[in-house]
TORSE-624680 format. One record per residue (C-alpha): residue number from 1; x, y, z. Coordinates in Angstrom, 3 decimals. Layout:
N
+-----+----------+----------+----------+
:   i :       c1 :       c2 :       c3 :
+-----+----------+----------+----------+
: NUM :        X :        Y :        Z :
...
+-----+----------+----------+----------+
END
This chain:
311
+-----+----------+----------+----------+
:   i :       c1 :       c2 :       c3 :
+-----+----------+----------+----------+
:   1 :  -19.267 :   -2.508 :    9.363 :
:   2 :  -15.547 :   -1.813 :    9.694 :
:   3 :  -12.766 :   -2.137 :    7.116 :
:   4 :   -9.066 :   -2.001 :    7.924 :
:   5 :   -6.877 :   -0.426 :    5.239 :
:   6 :   -3.083 :   -0.522 :    5.140 :
:   7 :   -0.868 :    2.206 :    3.632 :
:   8 :    1.966 :    1.682 :    1.177 :
:   9 :    5.127 :    3.451 :    0.070 :
:  10 :    5.118 :    7.182 :    0.858 :
:  11 :    3.631 :    6.949 :    4.369 :
:  12 :    6.938 :    6.298 :    6.134 :
:  13 :    8.608 :    8.568 :    8.717 :
:  14 :   11.356 :    8.219 :   11.290 :
:  15 :    9.912 :    6.992 :   14.592 :
:  16 :    6.993 :    5.066 :   13.083 :
:  17 :    5.784 :    2.309 :   15.413 :
:  18 :    8.067 :    3.421 :   18.264 :
:  19 :    5.322 :    4.115 :   20.849 :
:  20 :    3.868 :    0.622 :   20.515 :
:  21 :    7.359 :   -0.908 :   20.504 :
:  22 :    8.269 :    0.833 :   23.782 :
:  23 :    5.046 :   -0.199 :   25.513 :
:  24 :    4.375 :   -3.779 :   24.410 :
:  25 :    6.635 :   -6.797 :   24.797 :
:  26 :    4.859 :   -8.618 :   21.955 :
:  27 :    5.704 :   -5.743 :   19.585 :
:  28 :    9.360 :   -5.920 :   20.663 :
:  29 :    9.226 :   -9.641 :   19.866 :
:  30 :    7.601 :   -8.893 :   16.507 :
:  31 :   10.453 :   -6.553 :   15.484 :
:  32 :   13.054 :   -9.041 :   16.745 :
:  33 :   11.430 :  -11.771 :   14.696 :
:  34 :   11.256 :   -9.444 :   11.678 :
:  35 :   14.985 :   -8.746 :   11.921 :
:  36 :   15.695 :  -12.453 :   12.217 :
:  37 :   13.592 :  -13.267 :    9.123 :
:  38 :   14.895 :  -10.461 :    6.895 :
:  39 :   18.390 :   -9.856 :    8.279 :
:  40 :   17.663 :   -6.102 :    8.140 :
:  41 :   18.119 :   -3.613 :   11.049 :
:  42 :   14.393 :   -2.814 :   11.184 :
:  43 :   14.396 :   -1.178 :   14.631 :
:  44 :   17.148 :    1.229 :   13.648 :
:  45 :   15.627 :    1.967 :   10.239 :
:  46 :   12.129 :    2.650 :   11.600 :
:  47 :   13.061 :    4.478 :   14.800 :
:  48 :   16.326 :    6.260 :   13.945 :
:  49 :   16.784 :    6.270 :   10.164 :
:  50 :   18.498 :    8.098 :    8.585 :
:  51 :   15.556 :    8.904 :    6.306 :
:  52 :   17.620 :    8.414 :    3.106 :
:  53 :   18.406 :    4.855 :    4.191 :
:  54 :   14.840 :    4.118 :    5.309 :
:  55 :   13.427 :    5.270 :    1.966 :
:  56 :   15.641 :    3.018 :   -0.154 :
:  57 :   13.187 :    0.579 :   -1.761 :
:  58 :   15.166 :   -2.426 :   -0.469 :
:  59 :   14.721 :   -1.225 :    3.145 :
:  60 :   11.418 :    0.592 :    2.970 :
:  61 :    9.139 :   -2.220 :    1.884 :
:  62 :   10.004 :   -4.396 :    4.884 :
:  63 :   10.189 :   -1.454 :    7.344 :
:  64 :    6.751 :   -0.122 :    6.452 :
:  65 :    5.203 :   -3.597 :    6.417 :
:  66 :    6.497 :   -4.492 :    9.901 :
:  67 :    5.187 :   -1.134 :   11.195 :
:  68 :    1.740 :   -1.725 :    9.675 :
:  69 :    1.677 :   -5.197 :   11.228 :
:  70 :    2.732 :   -3.836 :   14.642 :
:  71 :   -0.094 :   -1.277 :   14.543 :
:  72 :   -2.503 :   -4.018 :   13.463 :
:  73 :   -1.511 :   -6.367 :   16.299 :
:  74 :   -2.137 :   -3.639 :   18.898 :
:  75 :   -5.467 :   -2.685 :   17.312 :
:  76 :   -6.519 :   -6.336 :   16.961 :
:  77 :   -6.080 :   -6.840 :   20.710 :
:  78 :   -8.425 :   -3.924 :   21.431 :
:  79 :  -10.988 :   -5.017 :   18.838 :
:  80 :  -11.072 :   -8.514 :   20.363 :
:  81 :  -11.525 :   -7.084 :   23.876 :
:  82 :  -14.544 :   -5.110 :   22.695 :
:  83 :  -15.781 :   -7.906 :   20.420 :
:  84 :  -15.731 :   -5.644 :   17.345 :
:  85 :  -15.634 :   -7.633 :   14.082 :
:  86 :  -13.698 :   -6.589 :   10.980 :
:  87 :  -15.648 :   -6.987 :    7.732 :
:  88 :  -12.901 :   -6.345 :    5.160 :
:  89 :   -9.181 :   -5.702 :    4.810 :
:  90 :   -7.445 :   -3.961 :    1.918 :
:  91 :   -4.073 :   -2.363 :    1.299 :
:  92 :   -2.709 :    0.214 :   -1.113 :
:  93 :    0.013 :   -1.308 :   -3.323 :
:  94 :    2.707 :   -2.485 :   -0.859 :
:  95 :    0.025 :   -2.246 :    1.860 :
:  96 :   -1.691 :   -5.282 :    0.334 :
:  97 :    0.924 :   -7.485 :    1.993 :
:  98 :   -0.055 :   -6.160 :    5.432 :
:  99 :   -3.686 :   -6.929 :    4.544 :
: 100 :   -2.686 :  -10.466 :    3.505 :
: 101 :   -1.103 :  -10.900 :    6.938 :
: 102 :   -4.196 :   -9.540 :    8.731 :
: 103 :   -6.494 :  -11.876 :    6.785 :
: 104 :   -4.142 :  -14.820 :    7.485 :
: 105 :   -3.572 :  -15.501 :    3.789 :
: 106 :    0.194 :  -15.379 :    4.474 :
: 107 :    2.244 :  -15.896 :    7.638 :
: 108 :    4.518 :  -13.200 :    9.070 :
: 109 :    7.578 :  -14.961 :    7.694 :
: 110 :    6.120 :  -15.316 :    4.189 :
: 111 :    4.928 :  -11.691 :    4.111 :
: 112 :    8.297 :  -10.284 :    5.185 :
: 113 :   10.297 :  -12.522 :    2.841 :
: 114 :    7.967 :  -11.535 :   -0.020 :
: 115 :    8.236 :   -7.778 :    0.543 :
: 116 :   12.003 :   -7.990 :    1.006 :
: 117 :   12.374 :   -9.687 :   -2.399 :
: 118 :    9.773 :   -7.366 :   -3.932 :
: 119 :   11.810 :   -4.357 :   -2.804 :
: 120 :   15.028 :   -5.817 :   -4.198 :
: 121 :   13.524 :   -6.671 :   -7.579 :
: 122 :   11.752 :   -3.337 :   -7.979 :
: 123 :   14.941 :   -1.504 :   -7.070 :
: 124 :   16.884 :   -3.579 :   -9.608 :
: 125 :   14.380 :   -2.757 :  -12.373 :
: 126 :   14.678 :    0.923 :  -11.474 :
: 127 :   18.431 :    0.797 :  -12.016 :
: 128 :   18.030 :   -0.891 :  -15.392 :
: 129 :   15.681 :    1.618 :  -17.003 :
: 130 :   15.137 :    5.348 :  -16.718 :
: 131 :   11.542 :    5.681 :  -15.517 :
: 132 :    9.462 :    7.775 :  -13.128 :
: 133 :    6.024 :    8.365 :  -11.566 :
: 134 :    3.959 :   11.539 :  -11.223 :
: 135 :    0.850 :   12.258 :   -9.160 :
: 136 :   -1.616 :   14.315 :  -11.192 :
: 137 :   -3.952 :   16.287 :   -8.906 :
: 138 :   -7.367 :   17.680 :   -9.898 :
: 139 :   -7.295 :   16.765 :  -13.563 :
: 140 :  -10.154 :   14.930 :  -15.349 :
: 141 :   -9.520 :   11.234 :  -15.927 :
: 142 :  -10.786 :   11.311 :  -19.544 :
: 143 :   -8.277 :   14.063 :  -20.400 :
: 144 :   -5.443 :   12.140 :  -18.745 :
: 145 :   -6.412 :    8.954 :  -20.603 :
: 146 :   -6.188 :   10.836 :  -23.933 :
: 147 :   -2.734 :   12.177 :  -23.063 :
: 148 :   -1.499 :    8.724 :  -22.032 :
: 149 :   -2.923 :    7.101 :  -25.200 :
: 150 :   -0.631 :    9.304 :  -27.266 :
: 151 :    2.408 :    7.587 :  -25.722 :
: 152 :    1.145 :    4.017 :  -26.268 :
: 153 :    3.232 :    1.570 :  -24.215 :
: 154 :    5.711 :    4.029 :  -22.687 :
: 155 :    3.322 :    5.704 :  -20.196 :
: 156 :    0.341 :    4.269 :  -18.275 :
: 157 :   -2.051 :    5.357 :  -15.536 :
: 158 :   -0.632 :    3.325 :  -12.655 :
: 159 :   -2.813 :    4.440 :   -9.715 :
: 160 :   -6.491 :    5.318 :   -9.599 :
: 161 :   -6.174 :    6.781 :   -6.092 :
: 162 :   -9.225 :    9.055 :   -5.949 :
: 163 :  -11.336 :   11.111 :   -8.352 :
: 164 :   -8.909 :   13.955 :   -7.641 :
: 165 :   -5.654 :   12.012 :   -7.794 :
: 166 :   -4.219 :    9.742 :  -10.452 :
: 167 :   -0.632 :    8.584 :  -10.907 :
: 168 :    1.165 :    8.056 :  -14.186 :
: 169 :    4.135 :    5.778 :  -14.616 :
: 170 :    6.515 :    5.326 :  -17.508 :
: 171 :    9.747 :    5.858 :  -19.351 :
: 172 :   11.649 :    9.120 :  -19.203 :
: 173 :   11.330 :   11.477 :  -21.120 :
: 174 :    7.797 :   10.414 :  -22.248 :
: 175 :    6.354 :   10.439 :  -18.721 :
: 176 :    7.919 :   13.877 :  -18.050 :
: 177 :    6.276 :   15.164 :  -21.223 :
: 178 :    2.805 :   13.893 :  -20.224 :
: 179 :    3.189 :   15.401 :  -16.734 :
: 180 :    4.127 :   18.758 :  -18.263 :
: 181 :    1.166 :   18.636 :  -20.655 :
: 182 :   -1.252 :   17.859 :  -17.790 :
: 183 :    0.136 :   20.850 :  -15.901 :
: 184 :   -0.272 :   23.127 :  -18.918 :
: 185 :   -3.844 :   21.882 :  -19.461 :
: 186 :   -4.915 :   22.868 :  -15.953 :
: 187 :   -3.922 :   20.155 :  -13.476 :
: 188 :   -3.918 :   21.782 :  -10.036 :
: 189 :   -0.669 :   20.027 :   -9.068 :
: 190 :    1.803 :   17.694 :  -10.735 :
: 191 :    4.155 :   16.007 :   -8.276 :
: 192 :    7.099 :   13.822 :   -9.219 :
: 193 :    7.089 :   10.918 :   -6.757 :
: 194 :   10.220 :    9.969 :   -4.832 :
: 195 :   10.399 :    6.398 :   -6.084 :
: 196 :   13.192 :    4.529 :   -7.823 :
: 197 :   11.226 :    3.467 :  -10.923 :
: 198 :    7.926 :    3.435 :  -12.816 :
: 199 :    6.060 :    0.937 :  -10.630 :
: 200 :    2.672 :   -0.591 :  -11.517 :
: 201 :    3.488 :   -0.492 :  -15.218 :
: 202 :    4.690 :   -2.923 :  -17.929 :
: 203 :    8.228 :   -1.648 :  -17.206 :
: 204 :    8.209 :   -3.984 :  -14.185 :
: 205 :    7.687 :   -7.103 :  -16.324 :
: 206 :   11.068 :   -8.676 :  -15.548 :
: 207 :   10.538 :   -8.098 :  -11.825 :
: 208 :    7.091 :   -9.697 :  -12.129 :
: 209 :    8.512 :  -12.845 :  -13.718 :
: 210 :   11.206 :  -13.236 :  -11.046 :
: 211 :    8.812 :  -12.379 :   -8.217 :
: 212 :    6.246 :  -14.935 :   -9.404 :
: 213 :    8.716 :  -17.713 :   -8.575 :
: 214 :    9.087 :  -16.379 :   -5.032 :
: 215 :    5.293 :  -16.156 :   -4.569 :
: 216 :    4.959 :  -19.769 :   -5.779 :
: 217 :    7.231 :  -20.883 :   -2.934 :
: 218 :    4.963 :  -19.378 :   -0.224 :
: 219 :    2.064 :  -21.027 :    1.586 :
: 220 :   -1.221 :  -19.348 :    0.527 :
: 221 :   -4.394 :  -19.778 :    2.607 :
: 222 :   -7.958 :  -18.665 :    1.938 :
: 223 :   -8.585 :  -15.337 :    3.737 :
: 224 :  -10.180 :  -15.450 :    7.198 :
: 225 :  -11.215 :  -11.803 :    6.815 :
: 226 :  -12.505 :  -10.845 :    3.335 :
: 227 :   -9.621 :   -9.398 :    1.298 :
: 228 :  -10.275 :   -6.720 :   -1.358 :
: 229 :   -7.761 :   -6.754 :   -4.230 :
: 230 :   -6.145 :   -3.699 :   -5.870 :
: 231 :   -6.269 :   -5.483 :   -9.212 :
: 232 :   -9.938 :   -6.517 :   -9.341 :
: 233 :  -11.293 :   -3.863 :   -6.958 :
: 234 :  -13.422 :   -6.481 :   -5.214 :
: 235 :  -13.317 :   -9.246 :   -2.616 :
: 236 :  -11.277 :  -12.340 :   -3.427 :
: 237 :  -12.026 :  -15.515 :   -1.459 :
: 238 :   -9.446 :  -18.000 :   -2.683 :
: 239 :   -5.802 :  -18.061 :   -1.561 :
: 240 :   -4.848 :  -19.547 :   -4.928 :
: 241 :   -6.593 :  -16.738 :   -6.837 :
: 242 :   -4.990 :  -14.112 :   -4.601 :
: 243 :   -1.544 :  -15.619 :   -5.295 :
: 244 :   -2.111 :  -15.275 :   -9.060 :
: 245 :   -3.316 :  -11.684 :   -8.632 :
: 246 :   -0.321 :  -10.754 :   -6.483 :
: 247 :    1.984 :  -12.024 :   -9.245 :
: 248 :    0.495 :   -9.356 :  -11.530 :
: 249 :    0.432 :   -6.602 :   -8.900 :
: 250 :    3.815 :   -5.031 :   -9.745 :
: 251 :    2.794 :   -4.419 :  -13.377 :
: 252 :   -0.922 :   -3.698 :  -12.819 :
: 253 :   -2.620 :   -0.415 :  -11.881 :
: 254 :   -3.786 :    0.166 :   -8.302 :
: 255 :   -7.587 :    0.471 :   -8.477 :
: 256 :   -8.040 :    2.099 :   -5.076 :
: 257 :  -11.258 :    3.934 :   -6.041 :
: 258 :  -12.874 :    0.586 :   -6.913 :
: 259 :  -11.648 :   -1.029 :   -3.666 :
: 260 :  -13.118 :    1.710 :   -1.463 :
: 261 :  -16.407 :    1.910 :   -3.368 :
: 262 :  -16.761 :   -1.883 :   -3.226 :
: 263 :  -16.377 :   -1.949 :    0.569 :
: 264 :  -18.695 :    1.029 :    1.036 :
: 265 :  -21.371 :   -0.533 :   -1.191 :
: 266 :  -21.102 :   -3.737 :    0.863 :
: 267 :  -22.018 :   -1.754 :    3.990 :
: 268 :  -18.703 :   -0.473 :    5.384 :
: 269 :  -19.222 :    2.877 :    7.107 :
: 270 :  -16.007 :    2.953 :    9.169 :
: 271 :  -12.547 :    2.815 :    7.600 :
: 272 :   -9.496 :    2.467 :    9.854 :
: 273 :   -6.098 :    3.218 :    8.338 :
: 274 :   -3.662 :    0.933 :   10.149 :
: 275 :   -0.100 :    2.234 :    9.952 :
: 276 :    1.783 :    5.509 :    9.541 :
: 277 :    0.118 :    8.788 :    8.504 :
: 278 :   -3.318 :    9.440 :    7.000 :
: 279 :   -2.677 :    9.182 :    3.266 :
: 280 :   -5.455 :    6.634 :    2.658 :
: 281 :   -7.900 :    8.467 :    4.923 :
: 282 :   -7.479 :   11.502 :    2.663 :
: 283 :   -8.071 :    9.448 :   -0.482 :
: 284 :  -11.124 :    7.693 :    1.012 :
: 285 :  -12.593 :   11.088 :    1.957 :
: 286 :  -12.236 :   12.196 :   -1.680 :
: 287 :  -13.700 :    8.953 :   -3.062 :
: 288 :  -16.738 :    8.971 :   -0.748 :
: 289 :  -17.237 :   12.725 :   -0.623 :
: 290 :  -20.784 :   13.622 :    0.475 :
: 291 :  -21.537 :   10.088 :    1.700 :
: 292 :  -22.104 :    8.756 :    5.216 :
: 293 :  -18.829 :    7.264 :    6.526 :
: 294 :  -16.021 :    7.842 :    9.022 :
: 295 :  -12.244 :    7.510 :    8.722 :
: 296 :   -9.807 :    6.887 :   11.554 :
: 297 :   -6.130 :    6.051 :   11.638 :
: 298 :   -4.175 :    4.003 :   14.162 :
: 299 :   -0.427 :    4.622 :   14.395 :
: 300 :    0.154 :    5.529 :   18.090 :
: 301 :   -1.677 :    5.721 :   21.427 :
: 302 :   -3.426 :    9.006 :   20.697 :
: 303 :   -4.921 :    7.785 :   17.418 :
: 304 :   -5.816 :    4.387 :   18.923 :
: 305 :   -7.644 :    6.103 :   21.800 :
: 306 :   -9.419 :    8.445 :   19.387 :
: 307 :  -10.743 :    5.447 :   17.467 :
: 308 :  -11.723 :    3.361 :   20.505 :
: 309 :  -13.641 :    6.123 :   22.291 :
: 310 :  -16.315 :    5.782 :   19.593 :
: 311 :  -17.207 :    2.266 :   20.753 :
+-----+----------+----------+----------+
END
């Protein structure tokens, strides 16, 4: 069984999606349509940058999503040719919107309009409050939970990425203090993330309220490929349920460990990361360490060929 997983913020680079754009007319049309829907210069942002402009939350969320979708459309063509079924789709944070497109829960237009507004609202919240996120590497979860408890509502664990990587999110200076304590108590690495605010935390409540109205205006379908949610860590079969979950996504933790373990326990032995870089492949390898599985990524012709030669 095969699962397709879609990366989120942090996987971007200048030139992402360019090979497929240059080769396929339907990918050129996809980017043209994306620019028309969002009124953003997606081709320039993705292929030329500059990086500072690409990484602005208001630009990045749409740029990364259109790249993920471009990679998916190319891969989908090859999977159909070889009659290879996909058992599950999942995405990491922002990547969930690419998964919603792949499972036909949302149309291209609805996905791109949603992530454009999501980027705007998250950026706005970041400007209102002083907050930050830190990745805590190789530090026991129970110790991190105790540290976070001491700060009550100001700091939360926002991402359960792998047994070796958790992310904390919260108000400055409380979140800085927890990061420093984790470092002093033996965390292998503590990395301040290059994001504009403390995402996946209660600090995003105002953005959640405003974004809920936007999600209500979209057309939600039941998934045609089983969709695994970051919030519940399991498959969700109803478009209406998924809509309600996506309303909470900005303030809820990303339960990536649960998502991966759920798919593996359901029989998935091949994970394909669809989009730039191999961030999720690394996390999956940590989550399923010692188990029987394979990870591939598809972001250009070389990686596509590497995946397909196994079938």
